[in-house]
N, C-alpha and C positions, 0 to 999 in steps of 0.2 A: 640511158633510162632516166627519166625525170621522176623524182619523188614528189607527190602532191597530196596534201592532207586536208580533210575537213577540219573545222575548228568551231569552238563555241564562241560565236561572234558576239561581241559587245556592240550594241547598235541602238539607235533611237526607235521608238515606236513609229508606226507608219504616219501617224498624224503629226509627229514632231520632226520628221526627217528634213523637211525644207528649212525650218528655222534653225535647227542645230547644225546642219552641214555647212561647210565653209570652203573658201579657197584654200589650196595647199600652202604650206608655210613658205615654200621657196618662190612663190610668184607674187607675194604680197609683202610689202615692207612693214616695219613696225608702225610707222606713221599711218599708213593706209589701213592697217589692221585696227589701230586705235580708233580711227574714224569709223570704220565699217562696223565695229562692235559696240558703238555708243548706244544704239537702241536695240541691241541684240544680246541680252544677258545670257541667253542659252547657247550662243554661238560657240562652235568648236574652236574658234580662234582663241578663246580663253585657255585652251589646252596647248595648241601648237604655237601660239604667239603670246605666251602668258606674261611677257613683259608689259603688255598693255594694261595689266592690273597693278603695276608697280610705278613708282615715280619715273618720270621721263629721263632722269639722270642715270638710271640703273644701267649697268653693263649687261647687255643681252646674253652674255655667256657666264654670268655670275651665279653663284649658288642659289640666291633667292629666286631667280627666274625658273630654274629647273624644279625647285621645291614648290613654287607656285603652280607650275603645270601639273604636278602630281596632286596637289591639293584640289585644284579645279576639276581634274578628272574624277577624283574620289567624290567630290561634291555632286557631280553629275550622276554618278552611280547611286549615291545615297538618296537623291531626290527623285530618282526614277526617270531622269532624262535619258539615261542609257541603261539598257537591260541586257543581261547576258543570256543567250539561248541555253536551254536545258540540254540540248543534244548537239554534238558537232554536225556541221553542215557545210555545203558549198553553195554559192550563189551565182546567178547570172546578173551582170551589170551592163546596162545599155545607156549610151549617151547619144543624143541626136542634136546636131548643130548645123545650121545652114543646109538643111535637106540631106545631110550626110550623117551616117550613124557609125558607131563602133561598139561592139559587144564583146565582153570578155567574161572569164570565169574567175570568181573570187575564192581564194583559198590560201593555204599556207605552203610555202616551198621550204626546202631543207638547206640549212647553212652548208652542209657538206657538199651539196651540188654547186653552191657559190664558190666554195673553196677549191674544188677540183675542176672548175670551168665548165661543168655541165650547164651552168648558167653563164653565158658569155658576156663579156664587157666590151665597150668600145670607147670609154673615156677614162682619163686619169682622175683620181680623186685627190682633194686637198686635205691634208691632215687636220687642219682646224675645223673643217666642215664634218669630217668623220668624227672628231672628238665631240662636236656638238650633238650629232644624231645619236652617238653611242650613249652619251650622258642622259639625253632626253629619254631614250628607251629604258635605261636602267632605273632612272628615277621614277618613271611611270609604271614600271613592270609591264610594259605594253608596247606593241608596235602601233602607234597612233595613226599612221598613214601607210597605205599600200605602196609597194614598188610596182612600176608599170613594166610588165614583161610581154614579150611576144614570142610566137613560134610559127614555123612554116605551116601554111594552110593544110589542114587535114579534113577532107570532105565528111568523114564520119563524125568528127567532133562538131563541125559546123552544123551538120544536120541535126544533131542532138541539141545543140544550143537553140536552134529554131523551135524545136519541139518543146523545150523547157520554158520558152517564153509564152506558150499557149496556156497560161494559167493566171490566176489572180496575182498581181504584183504585191510585194511587201512595201514598196514606196513608188511614188510617181509624182514628179513636180518639175516645174521650170525654174531654174536658178536666175538670179538677177542679171547674169550675163547672157541669158537667152538659151542656155543649154538645157535640154530636157533630160532628166535623170530618172531611170526606172530600174528596179531591182526585183528579182524573183529568187525564191529558195528552191534549190535543186531537189527533185524527188528522189533521184538515185545517184548519190555522190560516187558510188563505186564505179559507175561507168567512166567518169572523168579520171578517177584515180588510176584505173587500169589503162585508159587511153594514154595518159601521160607516161606510163611505164614504157609504151611503145614509141614515145617521142625521144629523139636523140638528144635534143638540147633545147634550152630557152635562151632568149636574148634580152638583155636589159635595154628597153627603149628609153625610159626615163626613171631616175631614182638610184644612180650609182652610189651616192653618199648614204642613202637610206639602207641599201643592201649591204654596203661595207660596214655601216654602223651596226646593223643587225648581226653580222658575222662577229664583229668585235665584242658586242654585248654577250653573244652566246659563248664565246671563248672565255670571257671573264667569269661568267656564271659557272661554266664547266670547271674552271680552275679552282673555284672556291667551293665546289660541291664534291665531297668525298665519295658520295654515292652515285656520281654521274654515270649514266649508262647510254646516253644518246637518245633516249625516248622523251626527254623533258621538252616542255613547250618552248623553252627559250632557244632550242635548236631549230625552231621553225619561224619563218617570218611571213608577214602578210603581203600578198601580191594579187594583182589582177592579170590574168593571162589572156592576151588577145591574139586571134589568128592574124597573121601579118597583113592579109588582104583587107582587114577592117580598118587599118590605121591610115591616118592622114598626116603627112609631114608638111609643115609650112616652111617658107623661106626664113632664114635667119640673116637679116640684112645688116649692113655696116654703115657707120657714119664716122668720118675722119675729120679731125681738127688740124689745120695746117697742111700746106701743100709741099712742105720740105724745100722751100726756096723757089718752086716753080710759080710763074704766073699762069693764068688760066690758058692762054693761047699756047704756051710752050708745053704745058702738060697734055693738052689735047693732041699736039703733034706727037708727043711721046706715046700716048695711048694708041694713036694711029699706026705706030710701028709694032705694037703688040698684037693687033688683030684688025679686022675690018671695022672701022668706026664711022658712024653716021648719026645725024640728028634723028630723034624719034619723038612721037607724041604719046607712045605707049610705054609706061614705066615698068612694065612687067616683061622680063626676058622670055623669048619664045621657046627656049629649050636649053638643055645642058650645053655648057661651053660658051655661054653668052651672059652678058651683064648689062644692066641699064645703070648709067652713071649720071648723077645730077650735081651741077656746080652752081646752082642759083640762077637768078634772072640776069638779063643784060647780055652784052656781046659775048658770044661763045658759050652762053649758059644754057639753061634748060636741060632736057634729058638727051643722052646719047646712048645708042646701042653699040656695044663692043662685042664682036663675034670672033672667037678664036678659030683658027684653021683646024678642021677635024683631024687632019693627018699629023698635027702637032701634039695630039693628046694620046697617051698610051693607055688604051682601054683595058689592058691587062694589069695595070697598076691600080689596085683598089683604093689606095690613098691618093696617089698623084693625079688620078683622073677625076677626083672630086672637084666640084666647082670652087669650094672653099679653099682647096689647095692651089688650084690654078690662079685664083685671085691673089692669094698670098705670095706665091712663087713668081708671078709675072708682073704684078702691079704693086701690092702693098710693100713688099720688101725692096725690090730693086728701084722703084720710082719714088715711093713716099717714105722710105726709111723705117718702116714698121717691121722690125725683125721678129719680135715676139708679141703676137696679139694677146697673149694671156696677161702680159704685164705692162704693155705700152699704154700710157694714159691718153694717147692721142686717138685711140679707136674705141668706139662704143658699138654695142650690138643691139639691134632692134628686132624683136620677134615679129614674124610675119603677120600675126594677129592684128598688129597696129596699122598695117597697110602701108602703101608707098606714100600716102599723103603725109604720114608722120615723118618720113625721110625728107620730103620737100619742106615741111614745116621747120624741121631742125636746121636745115641749111639756110633757109630764108630768114630765120630768126637770129642767125649768127652763132648758133650752137654747134655748128659744123661748117666745114668748107667744101666737103664732097660727101656724097652718099652713094652707096651701091645697092641696087635692088638685085637680089640673087634668085636663081632658079633653085627650087627646093631639092635637097638631097632625097633620093628615093629610098623607100624601105628596103629594096633589094640591095642597094649600095651599102646600107647599114649592116645588113646580114652578111654581105661578102667581106666587109672589113672585119666584123667580129669573127667570122669563120677563119680568116687569115691570121687571127691573133694580133691584129693591129689596133692602133689607137686613132680615133678620129681627131682631126684638128679641132680646136676649141670652137664652140658655138656653131656646130655643123647642122643641128636639127632642132626644130621647134615643133613639138607635138601639140595638137589642139583637137578636141578639147582636153583639158587637164582633168585628172581624177579628182572628184569632190572629196574632201576630208570630212570625217565624222560619221560616215555612213556605215563603216565597218571598222572595228578595232579588234586587235588580237592581244589579249592579256596573257601573261605568263607569270608563273610563281617563281621568283628568284630566291636564291639563298640570301642570308643576311649580308654576306660580303658583297654580293652582286648589287644589292640595294645601295651600297656605298656608305 
């Protein structure tokens, strides 16, 4: 049973949604955010990337950065850029990108569901990133960005979502990246609250560090609150819940520097022993169990299609059958000496949003010696890994479009100790 709560959303007025909303913190660097916010004093980047309002020499994890984030959020509330709803509610949030849409329900989930794995994970989290998100939430007394969750398709929920979109939206705009964002306030939140009670579990699609940070923040608040009873707002965190069928996973491609002593011809011979290898003009793999590999122009260069024998892949192994695992186990580790892709500086990861042209550009410019175009992990594979209680290999999924930040904020009232 999933617990799902309406909340008093802190959000921009309809007329300001486009200019206030921003890219999420984890897809934009400090330098990019500083440039993007130059002509956007109302941008939510000033809250989620508050270091842009401090000297460039500042440590992004230092006290002044978190304090500035809180100051900026408070300023946006004082000047009316963000207004809190009088009554708790739920919302429908639709994104449309390249003729494809994804529609989810915005509300609050329960930290207890995260703790007992009713909300299932598929990634390891890094302590330093958890520390950062926890501190940010406690300093702001708010969950500034939602976690991206999914659930197995439920026809009744999907039908109600369609009905709730047949009313006047609370915002509608096209962001600079071409994604159209539209939101509606739900007329009957109780329907979704009850429907989620019938849902066995949720899955984290994107936002493992945000959800882990929310859990840690809640536990810190509870420990410092002598009257804690579990009903406090800090026990709930902001999320958007999408039916799995709505989601689009793009490939997460690889670029490798150095061929571990191989010349191009010898490496091609070795790859030909891994699977069926042939030149191709199409840089996109035709299906799972295949990779497109690029090693630059010239003799033996260009794109090659490598297809693994189907009977060599154990379809019953939810981890071993993933293309990212097959690439690691059969090519990156044994041939190129990349044992741990989490830490090896020779490998970079390129989100599928950048296209295969970026892979070719990186190699041709000398920023890599080999690039691999991947077939995307499917949403069903993600669910199967999570159901099995397993951890995905690093950089297995790239969800697009990303959730826009600043459209919905969940504020909570911490104790003095929580505030730090």
